[in-house]
VMD Tcl script that draws the C-alpha trace (Angstrom):
set ca {
  {107.63 90.91 112.59}
  {109.03 93.02 115.38}
  {111.99 94.96 114.05}
  {110.80 95.19 110.45}
  {111.68 98.66 109.26}
  {110.98 100.92 106.28}
  {112.97 104.08 105.59}
  {111.41 106.77 103.40}
  {113.61 109.49 101.87}
  {111.57 112.53 100.82}
  {112.50 115.62 98.79}
  {111.81 118.61 101.04}
  {112.69 121.39 98.61}
  {116.32 122.34 99.22}
  {117.09 119.26 101.34}
  {115.98 115.69 101.91}
  {114.31 114.22 104.97}
  {114.39 110.64 106.13}
  {111.47 109.05 107.95}
  {111.33 105.61 109.49}
  {108.41 103.32 110.31}
  {109.28 100.36 112.57}
  {107.25 97.39 113.79}
  {107.50 98.07 117.53}
  {105.86 94.99 119.03}
  {105.95 91.25 118.46}
  {103.51 90.13 115.77}
  {103.36 93.49 114.02}
  {104.65 94.11 110.52}
  {105.21 97.06 108.21}
  {103.30 97.23 104.93}
  {103.75 99.64 102.02}
  {101.25 100.64 99.35}
  {101.24 103.11 96.48}
  {97.77 104.40 95.59}
  {96.64 107.42 93.57}
  {99.96 109.21 93.81}
  {100.38 108.61 97.54}
  {102.90 106.28 99.21}
  {101.45 104.83 102.40}
  {103.57 102.98 104.99}
  {101.69 101.36 107.88}
  {102.52 99.40 111.00}
  {99.92 96.63 111.07}
  {98.81 94.17 113.78}
  {98.28 90.45 113.23}
  {94.59 91.03 112.59}
  {95.33 93.63 109.90}
  {94.47 96.78 111.87}
  {96.75 99.73 111.09}
  {98.36 101.13 114.24}
  {100.41 103.93 112.66}
  {100.36 105.21 109.09}
  {102.70 107.59 107.28}
  {101.61 109.10 103.93}
  {103.80 110.89 101.40}
  {103.20 112.35 97.95}
  {104.67 109.82 95.50}
  {106.34 112.49 93.36}
  {108.32 113.67 96.45}
  {109.55 110.21 97.52}
  {113.16 109.66 96.43}
  {113.71 106.24 98.03}
  {111.73 103.61 99.86}
  {114.00 101.11 101.62}
  {112.45 98.03 103.20}
  {114.69 96.38 105.79}
  {113.13 93.18 107.10}
  {114.47 91.43 110.16}
  {116.62 88.47 109.09}
  {114.63 85.28 109.56}
  {116.28 82.14 110.90}
  {115.18 78.96 109.15}
  {114.89 75.73 111.14}
  {117.77 74.23 109.17}
  {120.10 77.14 109.97}
  {119.63 77.14 113.74}
  {122.52 75.93 115.81}
  {121.71 72.91 117.85}
  {122.08 73.50 121.55}
  {124.23 71.04 123.49}
  {122.18 68.54 125.46}
  {122.30 69.04 129.17}
  {122.56 66.17 131.53}
  {119.62 65.42 133.77}
  {120.36 66.92 137.22}
  {118.65 63.96 138.97}
  {121.17 61.39 137.72}
}
mol new
graphics top color blue
foreach p $ca { graphics top sphere $p radius 0.5 }
foreach p [lrange $ca 0 end-1] q [lrange $ca 1 end] { graphics top cylinder $p $q radius 0.2 }
display resetview
């Protein structure tokens, strides 16, 4: 979903660096995967095509923070006041 965000904190020797991958458009999401010692964070379209991908060595990654956009359930939505019909 647009606004989904993943922050990656990486050990860069004497300091740390923070990278961020964000779903920039409606319908896109951010997916993470750890394979063969590599952490991969991708922005993915609805059809599953990766738009942007960031790869980091797993032994250098200090933190991986997923921050999804808060979802509003149907039951939690505020009901809007009914407007009167302008023709009456």
